[in-house]
C-alpha positions as CSV (number, residue, x, y, z in Angstrom):
1,D,84.7,91.5,101.6
2,I,85.8,95.0,100.6
3,V,88.6,96.6,102.6
4,A,89.6,100.3,102.5
5,I,93.1,101.3,103.3
6,L,93.4,105.1,103.9
7,S,96.5,107.2,104.7
8,G,96.4,108.5,108.3
9,D,98.1,111.8,107.4
10,Q,95.8,113.0,104.6
11,L,92.4,114.5,104.4
12,F,90.0,112.9,101.9
13,R,87.1,114.4,100.0
14,L,85.8,111.2,98.6
15,N,82.3,109.7,98.4
16,L,83.1,106.1,99.6
17,R,79.8,104.7,98.5
18,E,80.5,105.9,94.9
19,F,84.1,104.7,95.1
20,V,83.0,101.2,96.1
21,E,80.4,101.1,93.4
22,F,83.0,102.2,90.8
23,H,85.3,99.4,92.2
24,K,82.6,96.8,91.9
25,G,81.6,98.0,88.4
26,K,85.2,97.5,87.2
27,N,85.3,94.0,88.8
28,A,88.7,95.1,90.0
29,E,90.9,93.4,92.6
30,I,92.4,96.8,93.6
31,T,91.2,100.4,93.0
32,I,93.3,103.4,93.9
33,A,92.0,106.9,94.3
34,S,94.4,109.7,93.4
35,T,94.4,113.4,92.5
36,P,96.6,115.5,90.2
37,V,99.2,117.6,91.9
38,A,101.2,120.5,90.6
39,R,104.8,119.7,89.4
40,E,106.3,121.9,92.2
41,S,104.4,119.8,94.8
42,T,105.4,116.3,93.6
43,S,108.3,115.9,96.0
44,S,105.7,115.6,98.8
45,F,103.7,112.8,97.3
46,G,103.9,109.4,95.6
47,I,103.3,110.0,91.9
48,L,101.5,107.6,89.5
49,K,101.7,107.5,85.7
50,I,98.6,105.9,84.1
51,N,97.9,104.8,80.6
52,K,94.7,105.5,78.5
53,E,93.0,102.5,80.2
54,Q,93.7,104.2,83.6
55,K,96.1,101.4,84.6
56,I,99.2,102.3,86.6
57,I,102.3,101.9,84.4
58,D,104.8,103.7,86.7
59,F,105.2,105.0,90.2
60,E,107.8,107.1,92.1
61,E,107.7,107.9,95.8
62,K,108.3,111.6,96.4
63,P,110.4,112.2,93.2
64,Q,113.2,114.8,93.7
65,H,114.8,115.0,90.3
66,Q,113.4,116.7,87.1
67,E,114.3,113.8,84.9
68,I,112.0,111.6,86.9
69,L,109.2,114.1,86.5
70,D,109.9,114.2,82.8
71,K,109.7,110.4,82.6
72,L,106.3,110.5,84.5
73,E,105.2,113.2,82.1
74,I,104.2,115.6,84.9
75,P,103.1,118.9,83.3
76,S,104.5,122.2,84.5
77,V,101.0,123.6,84.8
78,L,97.8,121.7,85.7
């Protein structure tokens, strides 16, 4: 069975059929959809850092301090 967990306070522009096919194609246990946000908006979102293989290597929930954004390598301009 495939289960989708979606945030109730966000709007999504995502083709779920393509997302599920991507998930199956990776033979993944978990697949997370995310989108880049501008550095000045990061305090409103959970922020992921991913490696070259697109695996999550760090996460901060609504970071408030510049040193955390620097650690996550969030660019000043997207």
